[in-house]
Each structure stands twice: as C-alpha cells, then as structure tokens.
ZARODREN-886541 format. One line per 3 residues: their letters; for each residue x, y, z of N, C-alpha, C, CB. Coordinates in nm, 2 decimals, padded with zeros to 4 digits, m for minus. Each point is the difference from the previous one (the first is absolute). Glycine has a CB too. Layout:
residues N
A = X/Y/Z/X/Y/Z/X/Y/Z/X/Y/Z ~ ...
END
This chain:
residues 126
MNG = 00.24/04.65/03.98/m00.01/m00.14/m00.02/m00.08/m00.01/m00.12/00.03/m00.06/00.23 ~ m00.08/00.15/m00.30/m00.10/m00.01/m00.11/00.08/m00.09/m00.10/m00.11/00.24/00.04 ~ 00.03/m00.33/m00.11/00.04/m00.08/m00.11/00.08/m00.12/00.03/m00.01/00.20/m00.12
VRG = 00.00/m00.24/00.25/00.08/m00.14/00.04/m00.06/m00.10/m00.08/00.05/00.05/00.24 ~ 00.04/m00.14/m00.31/m00.06/m00.11/m00.08/00.08/m00.13/00.05/m00.07/00.16/m00.21 ~ 00.02/m00.26/00.16/00.05/m00.13/00.03/m00.12/m00.09/00.06/00.24/00.10/00.05
MSG = m00.20/m00.20/00.03/m00.10/m00.08/00.08/m00.08/m00.09/m00.09/m00.01/00.17/00.19 ~ 00.06/m00.23/m00.30/m00.06/m00.07/m00.10/m00.08/m00.11/00.07/00.17/00.06/m00.16 ~ m00.13/m00.12/00.27/m00.07/m00.10/00.07/m00.12/00.02/00.08/00.20/m00.08/m00.01
MGD = m00.24/00.22/00.01/m00.12/00.03/00.08/m00.12/00.00/m00.08/00.13/00.13/00.13 ~ m00.25/m00.13/m00.05/m00.12/m00.03/m00.07/m00.05/00.13/m00.08/m00.06/m00.17/00.18 ~ m00.03/00.14/m00.24/m00.05/00.12/m00.09/m00.06/00.10/00.09/m00.05/m00.14/m00.19
GFD = 00.08/00.27/00.15/m00.05/00.12/00.08/00.08/00.03/00.12/m00.23/m00.05/m00.07 ~ 00.35/m00.02/00.09/00.10/00.05/00.11/00.06/00.13/m00.04/00.05/m00.24/00.07 ~ m00.06/00.34/00.01/00.06/00.13/m00.03/00.10/00.03/00.09/m00.19/00.08/m00.08
LDR = 00.32/m00.10/00.04/00.12/00.00/00.09/00.02/00.15/00.04/00.12/m00.20/m00.12 ~ m00.14/00.29/00.04/00.01/00.14/00.04/m00.09/00.03/00.12/00.05/00.06/m00.25 ~ m00.17/m00.10/00.25/m00.10/00.01/00.11/00.05/m00.07/00.12/m00.17/00.01/m00.16
WVH = 00.22/m00.14/00.14/00.05/m00.08/00.11/00.11/00.07/00.08/m00.07/m00.20/m00.12 ~ 00.16/00.24/00.04/00.11/00.07/00.07/m00.03/00.14/00.06/00.14/m00.12/m00.16 ~ m00.23/00.19/00.10/m00.05/00.12/00.07/m00.06/m00.04/00.12/m00.05/00.12/m00.20
DWY = m00.05/m00.21/00.21/m00.08/m00.03/00.11/00.09/m00.06/00.11/m00.19/m00.04/m00.15 ~ 00.29/m00.04/00.12/00.10/m00.06/00.09/00.06/00.12/00.08/00.05/m00.21/m00.15 ~ 00.02/00.30/00.08/00.06/00.10/00.06/m00.10/00.11/00.08/00.16/m00.04/m00.20
DGW = m00.26/00.05/00.15/m00.11/00.09/00.06/m00.04/m00.07/00.14/m00.09/00.09/m00.26 ~ 00.08/m00.22/00.26/m00.06/m00.05/00.12/00.11/00.00/00.10/m00.16/m00.14/m00.12 ~ 00.29/00.11/00.08/00.11/00.02/00.11/00.01/00.14/00.04/00.13/m00.19/m00.10
NRH = m00.13/00.29/00.00/00.03/00.13/00.04/m00.12/00.06/00.10/00.13/00.03/m00.23 ~ m00.25/m00.09/00.20/m00.11/00.04/00.09/m00.01/m00.09/00.13/m00.12/00.08/m00.21 ~ 00.21/m00.16/00.24/00.00/m00.11/00.10/m00.14/m00.07/00.00/00.18/00.13/00.15
DLD = m00.23/m00.16/m00.27/m00.13/m00.07/00.01/00.04/m00.15/m00.03/m00.15/00.20/m00.09 ~ 00.16/m00.27/00.20/00.03/m00.16/00.00/m00.10/m00.07/m00.08/00.11/00.01/00.22 ~ m00.24/00.03/m00.22/m00.10/m00.09/m00.06/00.04/00.03/m00.16/m00.21/00.01/00.20
AVM = 00.23/00.11/m00.24/00.03/00.02/m00.13/00.12/m00.09/m00.07/m00.10/00.23/00.06 ~ 00.20/m00.22/00.03/00.13/m00.07/m00.04/m00.04/m00.15/00.00/00.17/00.20/00.09 ~ m00.23/m00.25/00.01/m00.04/m00.16/00.01/m00.09/m00.04/m00.12/00.01/00.02/00.28
SHV = m00.08/00.08/m00.34/m00.08/m00.06/m00.11/00.08/m00.03/m00.12/m00.19/00.13/00.08 ~ 00.32/m00.11/m00.07/00.10/m00.04/m00.11/00.07/m00.13/00.03/00.04/00.23/m00.04 ~ m00.09/m00.29/00.15/00.07/m00.12/00.05/m00.08/m00.12/00.00/00.13/00.13/00.14
APE = m00.08/m00.26/m00.19/m00.07/m00.11/00.00/00.01/m00.08/00.14/00.04/m00.01/m00.25 ~ m00.14/m00.06/00.28/00.00/m00.08/00.13/00.12/m00.08/00.03/m00.25/m00.01/m00.01 ~ 00.32/m00.05/m00.11/00.11/m00.10/00.01/00.13/00.08/00.00/m00.13/m00.18/m00.11
VVF = 00.14/00.32/00.12/00.11/00.06/m00.02/00.12/m00.03/00.09/m00.15/00.16/m00.07 ~ 00.26/m00.16/00.01/00.14/m00.03/00.07/00.07/00.13/m00.02/00.02/m00.25/m00.05 ~ 00.03/00.32/00.15/00.06/00.13/m00.01/00.13/00.00/00.09/m00.24/00.12/m00.04
RSP = 00.36/m00.09/m00.03/00.12/00.00/00.06/00.07/00.15/00.01/00.02/m00.25/m00.08 ~ 00.01/00.28/00.19/00.06/00.14/00.03/00.11/m00.01/00.10/m00.22/00.12/m00.06 ~ 00.33/m00.05/00.04/00.10/00.00/00.12/m00.05/00.06/00.12/00.16/00.01/m00.16
TAA = m00.25/00.08/00.16/m00.06/00.07/00.11/m00.11/m00.09/00.07/00.05/00.23/m00.12 ~ m00.11/m00.32/00.06/m00.10/m00.07/00.07/00.05/m00.07/00.12/m00.10/m00.03/m00.21 ~ 00.21/m00.01/00.21/00.05/m00.07/00.12/00.00/00.09/00.13/00.14/m00.14/m00.17
RVT = m00.13/00.27/00.15/m00.01/00.09/00.12/m00.14/00.00/00.06/00.17/00.14/m00.11 ~ m00.27/m00.18/00.03/m00.13/00.01/00.06/m00.05/m00.15/00.02/m00.04/00.23/m00.12 ~ 00.07/m00.32/00.02/m00.06/m00.14/00.01/00.10/m00.10/00.06/m00.14/00.05/m00.19
GHH = 00.27/m00.02/00.19/00.10/m00.10/00.03/00.04/m00.07/m00.11/m00.08/m00.02/00.22 ~ 00.02/00.04/m00.34/00.04/m00.09/m00.13/00.01/00.10/m00.11/m00.13/m00.21/00.08 ~ 00.22/00.17/m00.17/m00.01/00.10/m00.12/m00.10/m00.04/m00.10/00.23/00.05/00.02
TVR = m00.31/m00.16/m00.01/m00.09/m00.06/m00.08/m00.15/00.01/00.07/00.19/m00.15/m00.10 ~ m00.28/00.23/00.04/m00.13/00.00/00.05/m00.11/m00.09/m00.09/00.06/00.24/00.08 ~ m00.13/m00.31/m00.02/m00.09/m00.07/m00.09/m00.14/00.02/00.03/00.17/m00.17/m00.02
GTD = m00.26/00.20/m00.08/m00.13/00.00/00.01/m00.06/00.15/00.04/00.03/m00.25/00.06 ~ m00.15/00.29/m00.10/m00.03/00.13/00.01/m00.02/00.06/00.15/m00.11/m00.04/m00.22 ~ 00.07/m00.06/00.31/m00.01/00.04/00.14/00.13/00.05/00.06/m00.17/m00.15/00.01
ALR = 00.26/00.06/m00.03/00.14/00.04/00.04/00.07/00.11/m00.06/00.01/m00.22/00.05 ~ m00.04/00.24/m00.19/00.06/00.12/m00.08/m00.09/00.12/00.05/00.08/m00.15/m00.21 ~ m00.21/00.16/00.23/m00.06/00.11/00.05/00.06/00.04/00.14/m00.20/m00.07/m00.13
EYW = 00.22/m00.03/00.22/00.05/00.04/00.13/00.14/00.06/m00.01/m00.13/m00.18/00.11 ~ 00.21/00.12/m00.20/00.14/00.06/m00.02/m00.01/00.13/m00.04/00.08/m00.21/m00.05 ~ m00.16/00.25/m00.07/m00.01/00.12/m00.04/m00.07/00.10/00.09/00.01/m00.11/m00.22
RAA = m00.11/00.07/00.30/m00.06/00.08/00.10/00.10/00.06/00.12/m00.22/m00.14/m00.05 ~ 00.31/00.03/00.09/00.11/00.04/00.09/00.09/00.09/m00.06/m00.03/m00.20/00.11 ~ 00.07/00.19/m00.24/00.09/00.08/m00.07/m00.04/00.14/m00.01/00.08/m00.19/m00.12
LER = m00.21/00.21/00.09/m00.07/00.13/00.00/00.00/00.07/00.13/m00.13/m00.08/m00.17 ~ 00.11/00.01/00.28/00.01/00.04/00.12/00.13/00.07/00.04/m00.16/m00.16/00.05 ~ 00.25/00.08/m00.09/00.15/00.04/00.03/00.05/00.12/m00.09/00.04/m00.25/00.06
QPD = m00.10/00.26/m00.17/00.05/00.10/m00.09/m00.12/00.09/m00.04/00.19/m00.15/m00.09 ~ m00.25/00.24/00.18/m00.13/00.06/m00.03/00.03/00.10/m00.12/m00.10/m00.03/00.24 ~ 00.22/00.07/m00.27/00.02/00.09/m00.11/00.03/m00.07/m00.14/00.08/00.18/00.18
LHF = m00.11/m00.31/m00.18/00.05/m00.08/m00.12/m00.06/00.05/m00.13/00.02/m00.20/00.15 ~ 00.06/00.22/m00.24/m00.04/00.05/m00.13/00.10/m00.06/m00.10/m00.12/00.23/00.10 ~ 00.07/m00.27/m00.22/00.08/m00.06/m00.10/m00.01/00.09/m00.13/m00.03/m00.24/00.10
TPI = 00.16/00.27/m00.16/00.00/00.09/m00.12/00.04/m00.09/m00.11/00.07/00.20/00.13 ~ m00.15/m00.22/m00.22/00.03/m00.10/m00.12/00.13/00.05/m00.08/m00.27/m00.05/m00.03 ~ 00.33/m00.04/m00.01/00.13/00.03/m00.09/m00.03/m00.07/m00.15/00.19/00.01/00.23
EVL = m00.22/m00.13/m00.22/00.00/m00.08/m00.12/m00.10/m00.13/00.02/00.25/00.09/m00.06 ~ m00.30/m00.12/m00.05/m00.08/m00.14/m00.01/00.05/m00.08/m00.11/m00.22/00.09/00.09 ~ 00.25/m00.21/m00.05/00.06/m00.10/m00.10/m00.10/m00.11/m00.01/00.24/00.06/00.04
TGP = m00.25/m00.13/m00.14/m00.11/m00.11/m00.02/00.06/m00.12/m00.07/m00.19/00.16/m00.01 ~ 00.14/m00.28/00.05/00.01/m00.13/m00.06/m00.14/m00.04/m00.03/00.21/m00.05/00.13 ~ m00.21/m00.06/m00.20/m00.15/m00.07/m00.03/m00.09/m00.01/00.11/00.10/m00.14/m00.17
EWV = m00.05/00.11/00.29/m00.10/00.00/00.12/00.05/00.06/00.12/m00.09/m00.21/m00.09 ~ 00.18/00.31/00.08/00.06/00.06/00.11/00.02/00.14/m00.02/00.09/m00.21/00.06 ~ m00.07/00.29/00.05/00.04/00.15/m00.01/00.11/00.03/00.09/m00.23/00.07/m00.07
LLR = 00.32/00.01/00.05/00.11/00.05/00.08/m00.02/00.13/00.02/00.16/m00.16/m00.07 ~ m00.19/00.20/00.19/m00.02/00.14/00.03/00.11/00.05/00.08/m00.23/m00.03/00.00 ~ 00.31/00.14/m00.06/00.11/00.06/00.07/m00.06/00.14/00.05/00.19/m00.13/m00.14
YRT = m00.15/00.16/00.27/m00.05/00.12/00.06/00.10/00.04/00.12/m00.25/m00.04/m00.07 ~ 00.23/00.16/00.13/00.07/00.04/00.11/m00.10/00.02/00.11/00.17/00.10/m00.14 ~ m00.13/m00.13/00.26/m00.08/00.02/00.12/00.02/00.15/00.05/00.02/m00.25/00.05
QRG = m00.10/00.29/00.04/00.00/00.13/00.06/00.14/00.03/00.06/m00.26/m00.02/00.05 ~ 00.33/m00.09/m00.02/00.13/00.03/00.06/00.12/00.00/m00.11/m00.09/m00.12/00.23 ~ 00.05/00.10/m00.36/00.10/m00.01/m00.11/00.05/m00.13/m00.04/00.06/00.21/00.07
VAV = m00.11/m00.31/00.00/00.05/m00.14/m00.03/m00.07/m00.04/m00.13/00.03/m00.06/00.25 ~ 00.07/00.01/m00.33/m00.03/m00.06/m00.13/m00.07/m00.14/00.02/00.19/00.13/m00.11 ~ m00.30/m00.17/00.05/m00.07/m00.13/00.02/m00.02/m00.06/m00.14/m00.12/00.08/00.23
GEL = 00.13/m00.21/m00.26/m00.04/m00.07/m00.10/m00.10/m00.09/00.05/00.21/00.04/m00.12 ~ m00.33/m00.06/00.06/m00.11/m00.09/00.05/m00.05/m00.08/m00.13/m00.07/00.18/00.21 ~ 00.12/m00.31/m00.20/m00.05/m00.08/m00.13/m00.12/m00.07/00.06/00.23/m00.05/m00.12
MVL = m00.34/00.06/00.04/m00.12/m00.06/00.03/m00.05/m00.10/m00.12/m00.06/00.21/00.16 ~ 00.04/m00.34/m00.13/m00.06/m00.09/m00.09/m00.16/00.01/00.02/00.23/m00.16/00.00 ~ m00.29/00.19/m00.11/m00.16/00.01/00.01/m00.06/m00.12/m00.06/00.00/00.25/00.00
DVS = m00.12/m00.29/00.05/m00.09/m00.09/m00.07/m00.08/00.06/m00.10/m00.01/m00.12/00.19 ~ m00.06/00.06/m00.26/m00.07/00.04/m00.13/m00.10/00.12/00.03/00.02/m00.24/m00.10 ~ m00.07/00.25/00.23/m00.10/00.10/00.03/00.09/00.12/00.06/m00.21/m00.17/00.04
GRM = 00.34/00.17/m00.04/00.08/00.12/00.04/00.03/m00.01/00.15/m00.10/00.14/m00.19 ~ 00.08/m00.24/00.25/00.03/00.00/00.16/00.14/m00.06/00.02/m00.25/m00.02/00.07 ~ 00.33/00.07/00.03/00.13/m00.04/00.02/00.00/m00.14/00.06/00.08/00.25/00.03
IEG = m00.01/m00.35/m00.08/00.01/m00.13/00.06/00.15/m00.02/00.06/m00.18/m00.10/m00.16 ~ 00.27/00.19/00.11/00.13/m00.01/00.06/00.07/00.13/m00.01/00.01/m00.24/m00.06 ~ 00.04/00.28/00.17/00.07/00.13/m00.01/00.16/m00.01/00.06/m00.25/00.13/00.03
IVA = 00.33/m00.05/m00.08/00.13/m00.01/00.06/00.05/00.15/m00.01/00.05/m00.25/m00.08 ~ 00.00/00.29/00.20/00.04/00.14/00.01/00.17/00.00/00.04/m00.25/00.08/00.09 ~ 00.30/00.02/m00.15/00.14/00.03/00.02/00.02/00.15/00.03/00.07/m00.19/m00.15
HGQ = 00.02/00.22/00.24/00.03/00.13/00.03/00.14/00.04/m00.04/m00.16/m00.01/00.19 ~ 00.18/00.14/m00.23/00.12/00.06/m00.03/00.05/00.07/00.12/m00.05/00.02/m00.24 ~ 00.15/00.05/00.21/00.07/00.09/00.11/m00.07/00.12/00.01/00.22/m00.09/m00.04
END
C-alpha cells in the first residue's frame, strides 16, 4: 500500500498510508479499540451483514458500531483481511480486500478532517 495518494480534503499531517496500515492491523489482530480509534462518534455505517447482528443494515453511532463489530468478531474468530487495493477521493478512501473465506469486499469510508470515519458503506462480492 506504499505511496497511496489523494485525500486533498484532509487536514495537515494526515498520513493515509499509516491510516490504512493501522486499519488492517487492528482488524487482523482483532483489536476493536484500535479499529474504533478510526471512527467518529457520529458515524453511520451500512453493511449487508449488519442486519444479521443488529436487525438493520444501517448502524449509527460508535456504541452501536462497536457492539456490531464485537459480535462479528465473536462469530468469526478467524477473521482476517488481505488488502487488494486502495482508492481515494478528497475525503474518502475505498479499501478493496478479501476475507479469510475468499470473499471480495469493497469498503468506502468518508473521513472527517482528523481522519475518523463518519460514514462507511460495505459491499460484498462472490
């Protein structure tokens, strides 16, 4: 992921390479506190799998998102993401990766100026 560029709308000192590395590292270590450090309190997160845990495809706020992700980690103790590609816009990043089960995932995250996710949208492939 070295040399990722873009994110012109971000604050000075924002290091996207570090952000992406830390995001994947937190998930792959199952360190929910590390992952949640990337999330703003007002987050809105949409995922087709959220309904299995929460009853809704949309999760709002850090408390609800933490609970959803905690339950997801419990259900998949072998969860692991393998990065494929990073695409960027002025204030968003799209991560493409594969899960430990080989499922292709695209995760679009809109970030605030401090680099915390305020909106996330997930799509799964076959």
